[in-house]
N, C-alpha and C positions, 0 to 999 in steps of 0.2 A: 675688907676681906682679903684681896690682892694686891699684894706687894709687888716690887717693881721682877718683870719676869727675865733671867739672865739666862746666860746660854748653861745647859744644864749639864751635870754628870750622867753616869750610868744609873739609870732607874731600875731595883731590882721585881718590876714587874713593866718594863716597855713595852712589852708585847700583850700585856693583857687586858682587862675592863677592870675599871671599879665594881664592887659589889653594889647591889641593890638598894642596902639603907645608905651607903656611903653617898650614891648618886643623889636620894630623897634627901639626905643632910645639906648635901651642896646644896640643891635647888632651892632651900628654904637658910639658906644662908649661913649655916653653920661652917665655923670658921676651919675649925678642922675638918672635916669635910673636904674644904674647899681646896685647903692645900693639900690635901691626898689628891685629889683632882689632876691639880699642876703638877703634880709631881710624878703622877702616872703616866701624864699624855705631853706633856713639855719635850718631851726630848724628841718626836715624831713631829711636834708643832715647828720645833726647830729644826728638825730635818728637811721638811720641806721647806720652808720659808730659805730656808739656807742655800739651797738650790735654786730656789724662782728667781730670789735676790743676789744670787752672787755678785761681786763684784762693788755691791752700794754699802759697803761696810757692814759690821758688827752691829751700830746704832739703828740702821735702820731695820735690821732683822730684830734687834729685840723688840724695835717696837712696834713690826709687825705682831710676833707673836704677843708682846702685851696686848695689843686692840685685839686681837685672836679667840684672847681669853677674855676680857674685859665682854666680848659680846658671846662669847659662850655662856656667862655668869647671867649677862642679859636673858640670855632666850633660853637659857635652863629646865624656867619651869614648865615650859611648853613640850621638851624633849619626852620624847614616850618611848619608854625603855622598850617595851613589849612591840615599839613599829621594826618596820622592816630594816633602818639602819642601825648597826654597832654604833655606841657613843664616841669610838675611836673614828670611824667613818665621818659621822656628824662633824668632829672638831676638825677633821680634817677639809670637809669642805669648805667651815668659812676659814678656817687658813689659806686655802687653794684662793677663794674669792679675793680676799685682803690681798693674796701675792699677785693676785692679775690686776687688780687696781692700780697697787703700787707702779706695776709693770707698764699698765696704759698710760699712768702721768708723767713714764719718763722714756728717755732714750734706752733699747736694748742694754745691756749691760754683759758681760762675759760670763756665760757660767762654769766656775773653775771646779776644778778637784771635785769630779763627780764620781769619784774610786775612793772606797776604801783606805786609808794609809793602809800603806805596808806594811807586815808581820814585819817586827823586826831582827824575828828569829830566824825569819829565810835568808837566803844567799841566793838572790835571784843573778845572774850575770849580767856585766853591766851592758851587753846591748839589748837583753831580753827587758832590762830597764828603758831604754832608749827606744826601743818599739812601744813598749806600754807608754811610753810619753805621748809617743807620735801620734797613737791611736786616742787617747785623750783628749789630745790637742786637735783633733780630726772631729770627735765629739763635741767638746767644747765651740768649735764652729761653725758645728752643725746647729746646737741648741740657740744658740745665740742668734742665728737668722731667723728663727722661728717665730712665729707671734708669740703672745703671751699665754692664748687659748690653743696654742697646739703643745707650747713648752709645758702647760697646766695638765694634760689629758696625758702625756707620755710620763712624765713623772710621777702620777698619782697613779699609772697601772705599773710602770717600769719601776719604780721605788720603793713604791708603797702598797704595791698588791692588789688596788681596788678592781672588782671587779668591772664591766661594762657600765651597769646598770649602777653600782654606785657612781661610777664619773659620771656619767649621765644626773643622776643626781647632784652632784656635786660640784656640776659647771652648768644646771638649768639649761641642759641641751636634751635633744634626743639620741636614743641610741647609734640610729645612721649616723649622726654627725658625730659620735664619738669614733664608729668605724673609722670615719674617715679622717678625721684629724690624727689617730692613731697612726695611719695606714703611711698621712703626707708624711708624720714626722718621722718613721722608721726608713721611709722613703729617701729624706734627706740623709739621715745617716747611713744607708747603706751609699749614697751617693760620696758621700767625706772618706766611706773607710774606703770605697774602688779608688778613689784619687789616692788616697795613701799606698793600697796598695801596688797600683800602676808606677807611683813614684818611685816606691824602692824597687 
């Protein structure tokens, strides 16, 4: 049902959801519907896994994505389309927990290149690029020092747009804990950015 999940190209519906019929067919084990599900959501799963597990190598990230989708298909018959969570949020929940488990097993690694690749058409001046690299490095240091739980909350909010209630569901914590973790993560980032500014 599920072949090897590899780093995806751009999906034409990467920000959308599969339709109810495709969802039902995938839950019933239909091969084409299952492939459509993977193609629709794999880019978002890889984005989260790559940011959470940066520095651990492509194989680890691909394994995490593969494990995520295996778990998705095991649990898909129990997913309620009429429930409070979108399918994409539910899948990102599984991906986030898989990444947190991986981070807990190993020492934290550097979170690399959180900023999208610069547009080759832009012609930023050399000093602008140097400032950007310095800021990215400061953010990387701050995220590297965060616990897996703080890092997961921050990435789900700032890079994947989940609201507080969705993050609480994803990480199996209450709303107050979400707010606390986001506050602590943002404070760490502000401190790092202040250090860069003061050093400049």
